[in-house]
DSSP file (Angstrom, degrees, kcal/mol; ACC not computed):
  #  RESIDUE AA STRUCTURE BP1 BP2  ACC     N-H-->O    O-->H-N    N-H-->O    O-->H-N    TCO  KAPPA ALPHA  PHI   PSI    X-CA   Y-CA   Z-CA
    1    1 A M              0   0    0      0, 0.0     2,-0.2     0, 0.0     3,-0.0   0.000 360.0 360.0 360.0 136.0    3.5   -6.9   20.7
    2    2 A L     >  -     0   0    0      1,-0.1     4,-2.3     4,-0.0     5,-0.1  -0.494 360.0-116.4 -85.6 157.8    2.4   -3.6   22.2
    3    3 A W  H  > S+     0   0    0      1,-0.2     4,-2.3     2,-0.2     5,-0.2   0.894 115.9  49.5 -60.2 -43.5   -0.2   -1.3   20.6
    4    4 A E  H  > S+     0   0    0      1,-0.2     4,-2.0     2,-0.2    -1,-0.2   0.875 110.5  50.7 -66.5 -36.6    2.3    1.5   20.0
    5    5 A D  H  > S+     0   0    0      2,-0.2     4,-2.2     1,-0.2    -1,-0.2   0.882 108.9  52.2 -66.6 -38.0    4.8   -0.9   18.5
    6    6 A Y  H  X S+     0   0    0     -4,-2.3     4,-1.4     2,-0.2    -2,-0.2   0.934 109.4  48.6 -63.0 -45.6    2.1   -2.2   16.1
    7    7 A L  H  <>S+     0   0    0     -4,-2.3     5,-3.0     1,-0.2    -2,-0.2   0.889 110.9  51.2 -62.6 -38.5    1.3    1.4   15.0
    8    8 A A  H ><5S+     0   0    0     -4,-2.0     3,-1.4     3,-0.2    -1,-0.2   0.875 106.9  53.5 -65.7 -36.5    5.0    2.0   14.4
    9    9 A S  H 3<5S+     0   0    0     -4,-2.2    -1,-0.2     1,-0.3    -2,-0.2   0.795 109.5  48.6 -68.5 -25.9    5.2   -1.1   12.3
   10   10 A K  T 3<5S-     0   0    0     -4,-1.4    -1,-0.3    -5,-0.2    -2,-0.2   0.299 120.0-114.4 -92.6   8.4    2.4    0.2   10.2
   11   11 A K  T < 5 +     0   0    0     -3,-1.4    46,-1.3     1,-0.2     2,-0.4   0.868  68.9 141.6  61.3  42.0    4.2    3.5   10.0
   12   12 A I  B   < -A   56   0A   0     -5,-3.0     2,-0.9    44,-0.2    -1,-0.2  -0.949  56.3-125.4-114.1 132.5    1.5    5.4   12.0
   13   13 A D     >  -     0   0    0     42,-2.7     4,-2.1    -2,-0.4     5,-0.2  -0.680  23.3-164.7 -78.0 106.2    2.5    8.2   14.5
   14   14 A S  H  > S+     0   0    0     -2,-0.9     4,-2.5     1,-0.2     5,-0.2   0.869  81.8  52.2 -63.6 -41.0    0.7    6.9   17.6
   15   15 A S  H  > S+     0   0    0      2,-0.2     4,-2.1     1,-0.2    -1,-0.2   0.919 112.7  43.3 -67.4 -43.2    1.0   10.2   19.6
   16   16 A R  H  > S+     0   0    0      2,-0.2     4,-2.4     1,-0.2     5,-0.3   0.898 114.5  51.2 -67.7 -39.1   -0.6   12.3   16.9
   17   17 A F  H  X S+     0   0    0     -4,-2.1     4,-2.3     1,-0.2     8,-0.3   0.904 111.5  47.9 -62.3 -41.9   -3.3    9.7   16.2
   18   18 A K  H  < S+     0   0    0     -4,-2.5    -2,-0.2    -5,-0.2    -1,-0.2   0.885 112.5  48.9 -67.7 -39.0   -4.1    9.6   19.9
   19   19 A E  H  < S+     0   0    0     -4,-2.1     3,-0.4    -5,-0.2    -2,-0.2   0.927 119.8  34.9 -66.4 -45.2   -4.3   13.4   20.2
   20   20 A D  H  < S+     0   0    0     -4,-2.4     2,-0.2     1,-0.2    -2,-0.2   0.863 133.6  21.6 -82.7 -36.8   -6.6   13.9   17.2
   21   21 A E     X  +     0   0    0     -4,-2.3     4,-2.4    -5,-0.3    -1,-0.2  -0.550  67.4 158.2-133.1  67.9   -8.8   10.8   17.4
   22   22 A A  H  > S+     0   0    0     -3,-0.4     4,-2.6     1,-0.2     5,-0.2   0.838  73.2  55.3 -64.0 -35.3   -8.6    9.5   20.9
   23   23 A D  H  > S+     0   0    0      2,-0.2     4,-2.0     1,-0.2    -1,-0.2   0.921 112.3  41.4 -67.7 -42.6  -11.9    7.6   20.7
   24   24 A I  H  > S+     0   0    0      2,-0.2     4,-2.8     1,-0.2     5,-0.3   0.911 114.4  53.6 -68.0 -41.9  -10.8    5.6   17.7
   25   25 A W  H  X S+     0   0    0     -4,-2.4     4,-2.1    -8,-0.3    -2,-0.2   0.926 112.7  42.6 -58.8 -47.0   -7.3    5.1   19.1
   26   26 A S  H  X S+     0   0    0     -4,-2.6     4,-2.2     2,-0.2    -1,-0.2   0.872 114.1  50.9 -71.7 -35.7   -8.7    3.7   22.4
   27   27 A A  H  X S+     0   0    0     -4,-2.0     4,-1.9    -5,-0.2    -2,-0.2   0.933 113.4  45.3 -65.6 -44.1  -11.3    1.5   20.7
   28   28 A W  H  X S+     0   0    0     -4,-2.8     4,-2.9     1,-0.2    -2,-0.2   0.876 110.6  55.0 -65.3 -36.7   -8.7    0.0   18.4
   29   29 A K  H  X S+     0   0    0     -4,-2.1     4,-2.1    -5,-0.3    -2,-0.2   0.924 107.9  47.9 -63.4 -44.0   -6.3   -0.4   21.3
   30   30 A S  H  X S+     0   0    0     -4,-2.2     4,-0.6     1,-0.2    -1,-0.2   0.895 114.4  46.6 -66.1 -38.1   -8.8   -2.5   23.3
   31   31 A L  H >X S+     0   0    0     -4,-1.9     3,-1.1     1,-0.2     4,-0.7   0.915 110.4  53.4 -65.4 -42.6   -9.6   -4.6   20.2
   32   32 A F  H >< S+     0   0    0     -4,-2.9     3,-0.8     1,-0.3    -2,-0.2   0.873 105.2  54.0 -60.6 -38.6   -5.9   -5.1   19.5
   33   33 A E  H 3< S+     0   0    0     -4,-2.1    -1,-0.3     1,-0.2    -2,-0.2   0.669 107.6  52.1 -71.8 -15.5   -5.3   -6.3   23.0
   34   34 A Q  H << S+     0   0    0     -3,-1.1     2,-0.3    -4,-0.6    -1,-0.2   0.567 113.7  35.5 -96.2 -10.4   -8.0   -9.0   22.6
   35   35 A M  S << S-     0   0    0     -3,-0.8     0, 0.0    -4,-0.7     0, 0.0  -0.847  91.0 -80.9-138.9 172.6   -6.8  -10.5   19.4
   36   36 A H     >  -     0   0    0     -2,-0.3     4,-2.3     1,-0.1     3,-0.3  -0.446  42.0-118.5 -71.3 145.8   -3.7  -11.5   17.3
   37   37 A P  H  > S+     0   0    0      0, 0.0     4,-2.4     0, 0.0     5,-0.2   0.853 114.7  53.0 -56.6 -36.0   -2.0   -8.6   15.4
   38   38 A K  H  > S+     0   0    0      2,-0.2     4,-2.2     1,-0.2     5,-0.1   0.883 108.9  49.3 -67.7 -36.7   -2.7  -10.4   12.1
   39   39 A S  H  > S+     0   0    0     -3,-0.3     4,-2.2     2,-0.2    -1,-0.2   0.900 111.0  50.0 -67.0 -40.3   -6.4  -10.8   12.9
   40   40 A F  H  X S+     0   0    0     -4,-2.3     4,-2.4     2,-0.2    -2,-0.2   0.919 110.6  49.9 -63.1 -43.0   -6.6   -7.1   13.8
   41   41 A T  H  < S+     0   0    0     -4,-2.4    -2,-0.2     1,-0.2    -1,-0.2   0.908 111.2  49.0 -62.6 -42.1   -4.9   -6.2   10.5
   42   42 A A  H >< S+     0   0    0     -4,-2.2     3,-0.6     1,-0.2    -1,-0.2   0.879 113.6  46.8 -65.0 -37.1   -7.3   -8.3    8.6
   43   43 A Q  H 3< S+     0   0    0     -4,-2.2     3,-0.2     1,-0.2    -2,-0.2   0.874 123.4  31.8 -73.0 -37.6  -10.3   -6.8   10.4
   44   44 A K  T >X S+     0   0    0     -4,-2.4     4,-1.8     1,-0.2     3,-1.2   0.047  81.2 125.9-108.3  24.6   -9.2   -3.2   10.0
   45   45 A L  H <> S+     0   0    0     -3,-0.6     4,-0.8     1,-0.3     3,-0.3   0.885  77.2  40.1 -53.9 -48.9   -7.4   -3.6    6.6
   46   46 A Y  H 34 S+     0   0    0     -3,-0.2    -1,-0.3     1,-0.2    -2,-0.1   0.542 116.0  52.1 -83.3  -5.4   -9.2   -0.8    4.8
   47   47 A L  H <> S+     0   0    0     -3,-1.2     4,-1.1     2,-0.1    -1,-0.2   0.653  98.1  64.4 -98.8 -20.6   -9.2    1.6    7.7
   48   48 A I  H  X S+     0   0    0     -4,-1.8     4,-2.6    -3,-0.3     5,-0.2   0.909  95.1  57.5 -71.6 -42.3   -5.5    1.4    8.5
   49   49 A N  H  X S+     0   0    0     -4,-0.8     4,-2.3     1,-0.2     5,-0.2   0.904 105.3  48.4 -60.8 -44.6   -4.4    3.0    5.2
   50   50 A P  H  > S+     0   0    0      0, 0.0     4,-1.8     0, 0.0    -1,-0.2   0.896 113.7  48.5 -62.3 -35.9   -6.3    6.3    5.6
   51   51 A I  H  X S+     0   0    0     -4,-1.1     4,-2.6     2,-0.2    -2,-0.2   0.897 109.7  52.9 -67.2 -39.6   -5.0    6.6    9.2
   52   52 A R  H  < S+     0   0    0     -4,-2.6    -1,-0.2     1,-0.2    -3,-0.2   0.893 111.5  45.6 -62.0 -40.3   -1.5    5.9    7.9
   53   53 A R  H  < S+     0   0    0     -4,-2.3    -1,-0.2    -5,-0.2    -2,-0.2   0.832 115.3  47.3 -72.1 -31.1   -1.8    8.7    5.3
   54   54 A K  H  < S+     0   0    0     -4,-1.8    -2,-0.2     1,-0.2    -1,-0.2   0.854 126.0  26.3 -78.1 -35.9   -3.3   11.1    7.9
   55   55 A Y  S  < S-     0   0    0     -4,-2.6   -42,-2.7    -5,-0.1    -1,-0.2  -0.574  80.6-178.2-127.5  67.7   -0.7   10.4   10.6
   56   56 A P  B     -A   12   0A   0      0, 0.0     2,-0.4     0, 0.0   -44,-0.2  -0.370  37.6-104.8 -69.4 147.9    2.5    9.3    9.0
   57   57 A L    >>  -     0   0    0    -46,-1.3     3,-1.2     1,-0.1     4,-0.7  -0.601  26.5-143.0 -71.0 123.8    5.5    8.4   11.2
   58   58 A Q  H >> S+     0   0    0     -2,-0.4     4,-1.4     1,-0.3     3,-0.5   0.774  94.5  65.9 -65.6 -28.4    7.9   11.3   10.9
   59   59 A D  H 34 S+     0   0    0      1,-0.2    -1,-0.3     2,-0.2    -2,-0.0   0.813 100.3  52.4 -63.2 -28.8   11.0    9.1   11.0
   60   60 A E  H <4 S+     0   0    0     -3,-1.2    -1,-0.2     1,-0.2    -2,-0.2   0.769 108.1  50.1 -78.1 -25.7   10.0    7.7    7.7
   61   61 A L  H << S+     0   0    0     -4,-0.7     8,-0.9    -3,-0.5     2,-0.4   0.777 111.0  46.2 -84.5 -26.7    9.6   11.0    5.9
   62   62 A I  B  <  -B   68   0B   0     -4,-1.4    -1,-0.1     6,-0.2     2,-0.1  -0.954  67.7-156.9-124.3 133.3   12.9   12.6    6.9
   63   63 A N    >   -     0   0    0      4,-1.6     3,-1.6    -2,-0.4    -2,-0.0  -0.129  48.9 -71.5 -92.9-163.9   16.4   11.0    6.8
   64   64 A D  T 3  S+     0   0    0      1,-0.3    -2,-0.0     2,-0.1    -1,-0.0   0.791 130.5  50.4 -63.3 -30.6   19.5   12.0    8.7
   65   65 A N  T 3  S-     0   0    0      2,-0.2    -1,-0.3     3,-0.0    -3,-0.0   0.257 113.6-112.2 -93.5  13.0   20.1   15.3    6.9
   66   66 A N  S <  S+     0   0    0     -3,-1.6    -2,-0.1     1,-0.2    -4,-0.0   0.813  78.6 125.9  58.8  33.0   16.5   16.5    7.4
   67   67 A T        -     0   0    0      3,-0.0    -4,-1.6     1,-0.0    -1,-0.2  -0.927  69.3 -98.6-116.3 146.4   15.9   16.2    3.6
   68   68 A P  B     -B   62   0B   0      0, 0.0    -6,-0.2     0, 0.0     2,-0.1  -0.301  42.9-107.4 -62.9 145.8   13.0   14.2    2.2
   69   69 A K        -     0   0    0     -8,-0.9     2,-0.2    -9,-0.2     3,-0.0  -0.445  31.3-121.2 -71.6 145.2   13.9   10.8    0.9
   70   70 A K        -     0   0    0     -2,-0.1     2,-0.1     1,-0.1    -1,-0.1  -0.596  30.6-103.6 -84.1 148.8   14.0   10.2   -2.8
   71   71 A A        -     0   0    0     -2,-0.2     2,-0.1     1,-0.1    -1,-0.1  -0.449  43.1-101.2 -69.3 144.1   11.7    7.7   -4.3
   72   72 A A        -     0   0    0     -2,-0.1     2,-0.3     1,-0.1    -1,-0.1  -0.436  37.4-117.9 -67.5 137.0   13.4    4.5   -5.3
   73   73 A M        -     0   0    0     -2,-0.1    -1,-0.1    -3,-0.1    -3,-0.0  -0.574  25.8-151.2 -78.5 137.8   14.2    4.2   -8.9
   74   74 A R        -     0   0    0     -2,-0.3     2,-0.1     3,-0.0     3,-0.0  -0.870  20.3-111.2-108.2 141.9   12.5    1.4  -10.8
   75   75 A P        -     0   0    0      0, 0.0     2,-0.3     0, 0.0    -1,-0.0  -0.415  35.4-110.2 -69.0 146.7   14.0   -0.3  -13.8
   76   76 A K        -     0   0    0     -2,-0.1     2,-0.5     1,-0.0     0, 0.0  -0.608  29.3-148.4 -78.3 135.4   12.2    0.3  -17.1
   77   77 A V        -     0   0    0     -2,-0.3     2,-0.6    -3,-0.0    -1,-0.0  -0.914   3.6-153.7-108.9 125.7   10.4   -2.7  -18.4
   78   78 A K        -     0   0    0     -2,-0.5     2,-0.4     2,-0.0    -2,-0.0  -0.875  13.6-138.3-101.4 122.0   10.1   -3.1  -22.1
   79   79 A L        -     0   0    0     -2,-0.6     2,-0.5     1,-0.0    -2,-0.0  -0.634  17.5-160.4 -80.6 132.0    7.2   -5.2  -23.1
   80   80 A V        -     0   0    0     -2,-0.4     3,-0.0     3,-0.0    -2,-0.0  -0.953  10.5-138.5-116.5 127.7    8.0   -7.6  -25.9
   81   81 A K        -     0   0    0     -2,-0.5     3,-0.2     1,-0.1     0, 0.0  -0.607  19.0-126.6 -81.4 144.9    5.3   -9.1  -28.1
   82   82 A P  S    S+     0   0    0      0, 0.0     2,-0.4     0, 0.0    -1,-0.1   0.929  91.1   3.1 -60.5 -46.9    5.8  -12.8  -28.9
   83   83 A N        -     0   0    0      2,-0.1    -3,-0.0     1,-0.1     0, 0.0  -0.974  52.4-164.5-142.6 125.7    5.5  -12.4  -32.7
   84   84 A D        +     0   0    0     -2,-0.4     2,-0.5    -3,-0.2    -1,-0.1   0.265  58.6 117.0 -89.4  13.3    5.1   -9.1  -34.5
   85   85 A V        -     0   0    0      3,-0.0    -2,-0.1     1,-0.0     3,-0.0  -0.702  58.0-144.9 -86.3 126.3    4.1  -11.1  -37.6
   86   86 A K        -     0   0    0     -2,-0.5     2,-0.1     1,-0.1    -2,-0.1  -0.698  24.0-108.7 -88.6 141.5    0.5  -10.4  -38.7
   87   87 A P        -     0   0    0      0, 0.0     2,-0.2     0, 0.0    -1,-0.1  -0.432  35.7-113.4 -68.2 142.7   -1.4  -13.3  -40.2
   88   88 A K        -     0   0    0     -2,-0.1     2,-0.3     1,-0.1    -3,-0.0  -0.532  27.3-119.9 -77.4 141.2   -2.0  -13.1  -44.0
   89   89 A A        -     0   0    0     -2,-0.2     2,-0.7     1,-0.0    -1,-0.1  -0.630  21.2-132.6 -80.9 137.5   -5.5  -12.6  -45.1
   90   90 A I        -     0   0    0     -2,-0.3     2,-0.6     2,-0.0    -1,-0.0  -0.815  20.3-165.6 -93.2 119.0   -6.8  -15.3  -47.3
   91   91 A I        -     0   0    0     -2,-0.7     2,-0.5     2,-0.0    -2,-0.0  -0.922   3.7-161.8-107.5 120.1   -8.6  -13.9  -50.4
   92   92 A R        -     0   0    0     -2,-0.6     3,-0.0     3,-0.0    -2,-0.0  -0.853  13.0-135.2-104.6 133.8  -10.7  -16.3  -52.3
   93   93 A K        -     0   0    0     -2,-0.5     2,-0.1     1,-0.1     3,-0.0  -0.668  29.1-110.1 -83.4 139.1  -11.7  -15.6  -55.8
   94   94 A P        -     0   0    0      0, 0.0     2,-0.3     0, 0.0    -1,-0.1  -0.413  34.7-110.3 -68.7 145.0  -15.3  -16.4  -56.6
   95   95 A K        -     0   0    0     -2,-0.1     2,-0.5     2,-0.0    -3,-0.0  -0.547  28.3-153.1 -75.0 136.3  -15.9  -19.3  -58.9
   96   96 A T              0   0    0     -2,-0.3    -3,-0.0     1,-0.1    -1,-0.0  -0.946 360.0 360.0-111.8 132.8  -17.1  -18.5  -62.3
   97   97 A D              0   0    0     -2,-0.5    -1,-0.1     0, 0.0    -2,-0.0   0.432 360.0 360.0 -96.6 360.0  -19.2  -21.0  -64.2
């Protein structure tokens, strides 16, 4: 897998990333070429997301009609409690002698 293909799979715009932060781009590229992509992802896990947000791949943001994609609708989940029955309180009368 090539470095640019890896960045595209992580939805990062390689050209913008290279232009703005060339030193990080080249350092990551040399590390990527020395190890497996999964190992690189595990090593840079918490650094990849900020880069992804800073340099998003433009193909993902715009569809064929140049309009932003709508968020996928999620079904509403209704939480059901197992039993809505409250336990009865036991009231004991004091013994009188």
